[in-house]
C-alpha positions, 0 to 999 in steps of 0.5 A: 231575247227579251226587252222591257220598254218604258214610255212617256206619251202626251197626256190623254193619248195613253189608250190610243198608244196602247192600242197601236202597240198591241198590233205589233208582232213581238209585243207580248205585254203592254200596260198603262202604269203610274209613276215616272212612265206612262206605259210598260211594254214587254217584247220578245224576239228570236234575234237582236234584230227583232227587238230593234225592229219592235223598238223602232216601230214603237218609237214611231207611234204618234203621241210617244214623247220618250222611251227607255229600252232595257234588254234582259241579260240572262247570264246574270241569273234572272228568269226566262218566261215560257214566252221567251223559251219558245 
């Protein structure tokens, strides 16, 4: 399973939020970004519950004001990273 999470946070808190997200299991990538959202997170898991748990942990981090979670649908012909193939 693969999910992308886009986050908004209180201005100036991006670095602290990213440091907290990096500590979480199942997070394979986290970056600050420019545009409508402030932070991009990539999460992988063996079962749907892994994604649910990671999303809940991320959403509970102080300073996050909004999240948008998008779960990948492999049957539509997308690609699967080596990290997800494990």
